[in-house]
N, C-alpha and C positions, 0 to 999 in steps of 0.2 A: 871552521870559517878558516881554511886553506889561505894561509897569506905568503905564498911564495910567488916570481917572477914565472918559473917553470922555463921551457927552452925558448931561444928567440927565435920568432913567429919565421916563418918560410917568407917567399916571395908572392906567393898567391895560394889560394883555398878557392873552393866550390861556395863556401860559406862564411863571412866574416859578421859577427855578435859583437855590436857595441854595448856593454855594459852586462854585468854579472851578477846583473839578481836575480832572483829564482826562476823570471820567466826566460832570461837567455838563458840560462843552465838546461831548464827545459825544451829550447826548442835546441840547445848544443847537442844533449844527450838522444835527441831522435833524430838528427842530423846526420852524428857519427854512427850510430846501431844502423842509420838505412848505407853505408858506407861512402859519406859525403866528408871531405877533408873541412874541417871546421878549426877556428880560431876565434878565441873569446878575447876581447880588449875590455880591458877593466881599470880604470881611474884609481881605485882606491887599491889598498895591501892587500885586501882579500877579495873575495868574493862573497854574496849573498844580498849586497843590498840593504832592504830593510830587514828582511828575514834573517837574523843573524844573533847568535844570542853571545852575551859577552859577560864578563868581571868587571862591572863599572864601580867598586868600591876595592882600594886598595885593599891588599893582604886578607879581601874575603874570600871565601871558595866557593861564590853562588854564581850562578852563570844564568843569566838573566836574557830574555827576551826583550831587546832593549827596546825595539821600534814596533815593529806588526809581533802579534802575541798568542790569536787563537785560529783555527784553522775549518774555515766551512766548505769553502768554494773550491778546493782541489779534488777534482774527481777520482776515485779510483779507481777508473781506467789509465789515469799517467800512472800512478805508481805502480798498477800490475805491466802497464805495457814498458816499463824503465827498469821494471825489479826493484825499486827504490827498497832497502832498510829502513824504512820510516813505519812508526806508528802512532797513532791518535789513541788517547779516551777519553770517555764520557763522561758528562758530568751529570750527574743522576739529580742536582739540586738545579734548576734553570735561573731562578734569581729571585733576591729579596728585595722587598723596598721599603725603609722603613719609616714612620711617618707619624705624628703626635695627632691624637683624636682627643676632644673633648679634656685635656689636661694628660691624657695615659697615652705614653710611650707604646705602639703597636705595630705593625707592618702584614706586609702580604707576602708568603713565601709560597713560591710556585715551584714544584717536585714534591720527588720522595711518594710520587704515587698519588692515583686520582682522587682518593679518599682526603690525605692530605690538605689538597692543593683548594677541593671544595670546602672542607672545614676553615681552611684562611681567608677565600674570598668572604664567606659568609660571615663570620666575624669580624672583616673587615668594614663589609658592606653592608651588614645586616640582612642581606637574604641571598637569593641563587642566580637574581636577575644576571648580574657582570658575570658569574660561573659559567653560565648557559651560555651568553653569547661569546665569552672566551671559548669556548669549546667548537661554537659554532665557527667563529672566526677561521681560527687556528685549523679548524678542520679544511675551510676552504684553501688557505693558504698551501696547506701541506698536500691537496692536491695539484694546486697547480705545480709546487714545488715537483713533483713526481714527473710532471707531462713537460715544463720548461728545463728542468738543468739539465736533461739529458743532452739537449741541443745545444748546447753553448761549446760541446766539441765536434760540431757538426758544421758544414756551410752555415753560412746564416739565413734564416727562414725570412722569409717576406712577413710583414706587418699580418697581413691575412692567413698565412699558413701559419703562425704563432697564435693568431686568436681561434684558429678552426682547433690546434694543439690543446690549448687551453680548456675548450670543449665547455665553457661556462662562463653565462654573459653578463650576471652577475659579479662573477669573480673580474672579469676581464674590465668591467667598466669601473670596479673598486679600486683597483689596479694600475689601468693603463688610463682611463680615461677622466677620472676624477681625481681632486684633492685628496690626500688619504685622510686628509680631516674631516673631511666628510664621512665616512665609515668607522672613525672614531667617535667622531662626537652621535653616530645614528647608533651605533650597538651598542656601546660601554655609558654608562651614566656617572660611574664613580670617579673621581678627577685624577685618583693615584692609577688608577687600573689604567683610564685613558691613557697618562702620561709613560705607562709602561710599556705600551705597546708601541706610544709614538717614538718611543728611543730609537729603532732599528729603522728611521727614515732619515734621523738626525748624523748618524755616525760619521765625522769627518766633512759633512754636507749643512752648510748655514743656512737653513731655511725656516721658513714656517710653516706650519699644519696646512696652509689652503695656498700654497705659494703656484700661483698658476703656471710658473714653470715645468711644473710636476717634477724635477728632480729630488722631491724629498721620495717621491713616489719610486723611483729609480733605485734609489740607497733603497728603501724599503725591498724592493723584492729583491732585488742580491742578496740581502740578511735574513731573506725567510725561504731561500730555495735550495740553499747549499749539498747537497750531497742526495737532492730531492727529498729531505727532512727539513732543512732550515737548521737543522742542530749546531751548535758551535762546539768543538771539540779541541782537546789539550795535548799538543804535540810533546810526546815523550821525547824528553832531553834537551826541550826549549825549541824554539824555531829555526834555531842553527843546525838542529839534526836533518831536517828537509833541505836545505841548500849543502849541507856538507854531503848527503848521501847522492845528491845532485851531479855536486863538483866532482864527486867517485865518479858517477855511473857516467859522465860525459869524459872524463879524463880516458876511464877503463877503456871506453868507445873507440878511442884513438883524438878526441879531440883536444888543442892546443890551450891552455889558460894562461893567459898572461896579464898578471897583476900589476899596476904601479903602469899603466898604458894609458894615457889618458888620450881617447880621438879628438882631435881638433876639425875634421874637417871631410864630405866626403863626395868624390865628384863621380857622375855617371853619365852615361850616352841611353841605358836603359838595357845594355845587354852587360857589359863590365863594369865594375865599379872600382874606384881607387879611396882607399882609406887612408888618412895621414893621420899619423900620431906621435906623439911625444912619449919620454922617458923623463928621469930625472936626467939623463948625462946624455940623450941623444934622440934624433929624428928618425921617424920613416915612414915608408909608405909600403902598402900590400893591396894587391888586387884580390877581386871576389869576382864570382858571377852572380851571386844575392849576396846583399847587406843586410841584416836583421836588428832592427835599433829596441834594444832596450832601455831605454830611457822615454823621456815627456815628449809629448807632440811639440813642445816650444825647445827642446834641445835639438830635436830630428832636424827643425827647420834651421835652426841654426849652423847646423852643421852642413844642410846641402843648399844654404843663401836662398829659401825659398820665404815666404811671406808669414811672418808668424803668427800663430793662431792669439785667438783671445786670453787676457793673461788667467792664470789659474791663481787660486788663493785657498788655504787651510784656513780650517777653524778647529782645530783641537790642542788639547792641555794634553799630554804622554806625561804621568809621574811611574818612577819603578822607587820601591821602597822593599828595604830588609828588615823585619820585624824578629824582635826576640821574642815574641808571644803575639796571639794574636788578642786583638783589644776585647774586653766586656761590653756586653751593650745594654742599651738601657732598658730594651726589651726583653725582660730575661726568659720569655716563653721559648725564645730560639737559642740552638747553640750556633756558638758563632761559627764554629767547625762547618757548619752547614751554610749560615749565611754570607760567609766568604769564598766558598766553593763554587758556587754561581754568579750569576751577576748581580751584584750592591750597586742597588740606586738609589742614588742621592740628587735631591735636591729636583727632583724627575717629575714629580706630578706635573697633570698639562699644562695648568696657567703659569706652573713656576716654567716650564719652558718658554709659554709663548714667553713671559716679561722678559726671561734672560734674553729672548733674539730678539726683544723689542731695544731694551736697554745697546747690544750689541751694535745695533743697526746703526742708532743712534750716537753711535762712538766711543760710548763709553764701556769697562767691564760690570758685566753681569753681577746686580747685588750678591746672590746666589748661584752663584754660578753651579749647574748642573753636571754631574759626573758619574760613572761608574766603574766599578772595581772588581776585581777578582783574583784569588791567590792561587796562584798555579802550584806550587806546594802541596796543598790539600791533596790534589789530583795526581799529581808526578813528582814529588821528592827528590827523584834523583838531577835535577837540577843546582841539588846544595850536595856540601860535600857530611859525608858522614856525621861527622863530628857538629854540624851543624842542625842535622835532623836530629839528634839523638838530645839537642839542648832546647828542641822545640821552639827552632828556628823557622820562620816561614816570609816568603814574599806577597807583595802588594802590589799590582798593576793596576793604576788607576786611568781614565781616558777622559778628558772634561769635553765639554762640549760648548759651542755655543761663543768661541773665545777667535774671532778672525784676524788672520796674519795683520789688517792695517792696526788693530788697537796694539801691537807691539813696535810699531814703526817708530815712534819718537824714542823708545830708550828699551832695548830687549829685556835687556837683564831687571829692571827695575820694575818693569809689569811683571814680568815673571814672577819678579819675587811677592810681588802684591798680588799676584792672580793665585801664586799656589797657597800665600797665607789665608786666602779669604775660599779658598777649593779644600784647605782642609779645615776650617772651622764651621765647614758645612757636615762634614763628616762626622766631626766631633759632637756636633747636637745630638748626634744618635749613639754615641759611647757612653760608658757608665766613665770611661778615663780617657785622657788626651793621647792623641795617636804619638804625639812627639815622643810620650813617654815609654811606648811601646818598639820606637826607632832602635835598630843597634847600631854600633858605631863601627868606624873601618879601623884600618892600623894607625892612622894618625889621630885618633878619638873624635872624628868627624861623624856626625850622622850619615846613617845610609839612607839616604833621601836623593833623586834625583829628578827634573823638570825637564823637560822639550816641548818650547812654542813651536808655532808654526816656521816662525824664522830659521829657529835652530835646527829645524829638518831640512829647511832650504839650507844651511851652510852645511851641514853632516851628510846630507844624503843628493843633495842637489835635486829635492823634489821641488815644482815650481810653486813660489808664495807657500810653500810647506803642504801642498794641498796630497794628502797620503793616497789620490788616484790618480794626479795628474793632470784632472780635470772633472768636469762633470761627468759624472756615471752617464753611458748610454742604456739605450733601450736594446737587449738582445735581438732584434730583427733587423732587417736592411734599412737603410736610410738615405739620404742624398747623398750620394758622394762614396759611400760604402761599398767595398769588394764581395768576393764570395766570399770570404772568410772575414773581412772586419779589420783586415791587419794593413791592407793596401795603403799606397803611397799617390801621388801624382808619378814617381818613379818607378817605373815596371820592375824594377830589380830590388830595391827596395822596400821592409815593410818594414810595419810598427807592432814591436812585438811587447812591449810594456805596456802598464795600465792604461794609456789615456786610448790604447785599439779598443775597437766596439768589443764590448762585453769582457772589458778588463776590470782592473780593481779589485784588494783582498789580493792574499796569497792564495792564487788558487793556480797557477800555470798554465791556462787557459788560453792568453794570448801568445804564449809562448807554441804551446801543441799547436795552435792552428797557424800559426807565421811556418813553422815546421811541415806542414799539411801543405799550405800553399807552394812552398818550395817544391815538396816530395810528388806532388801529382802533376807539375811541370813538365813535361818530355823534351 
């Protein structure tokens, strides 16, 4: 996470990039390696945006992925093209979902081999019907992933072109035309299995399974096509390892990375643009042939003076923890080291998710807040100092659902504390010991736990309404107003290369790649 201002910007560049998040760094690296002069202007004192690693607990050498935390949508093509020194590790366990049935703690463990997964389904559901449906359903999404994922770094296909690439009418109807809840209820009978499937449609997306807008379908699609497999992998060294590698590559190719530089406005005639910025002690202007904005559509409109798009709203709780040990589970048939190495689902049965959404939509916090957890250090212990590893310490990352920003508006601090307490209570219900008793303490004796609401993300990172995707995710095909690459704006030489671009969202680098391609293919 480089934290220096770098050389003073020159007067003119081929491309100025507003924002040094991972997409802006991808664009900078591509353009600089192609011989263009590139300036990145970043408001914060470091690059990386939401894809950073930090040591959030005083005096504790644990480097956590503070915001973004897993990698799926980053194409191997980008890593190869840019020669990035960056690796991911796969998780052998996909997920574990605890539940109490007939007064007995049990759960569903997915992963560890086909035989173990089949047996887990049979134990939970009493038969193989849902396991067979699971194999069929995810066989379908796997075929879609292999056909659709490669298109993300190509010019936008039309809807009919993408439909032809999918080449499966049932899959097209299931994912692109009818609410995903229809397929979930048709294919699966067990409430817990249905909930596990639905969660991929709700990450950072406040929606019901049957929302007619299909924004839950778009979220689901991006969560099952990553890498052409749908796998979610662990970044070795934490998420900051990716953005550090990108910054190093861009800088080595000649790009200038200027942190502590806040862009205040963009004036353009479609051929040349002037970008106004300020630092702690000065103001300046730089001209550019192209401006690439690695920020939200709302922020882009504010910079250019255009009409602002509809407000965005985030709907998640992010919690980071450092433990002295993994907690014991009430379900003694599962090793905590396996349960927490994949995605550990809490209060995410199908009906629980529907209830939580309905409560939040009515203006109150969910009674049983749904969330999912994973332990980075089980797969990649390099984020912890050797002495912490030797003593058995581990990280836990929790991502809560169905907590829209509007619920925090009256008193963010008080509501955050209330939600954190009730979220951890849902976790404790499946543990043989309270999670609080497993928390490490920092140098000041405080528990190593921090929580971030949508309003906190808006404050920390400038995410509109705390929306991690900057706005509702889009279909990966042409729509009204989209250009050739999905990054074009109303100004010919101003491009949007942040998560709000078409095919944006998640740690993918796709908008950065596509904006760079749009620039490079111009004569």
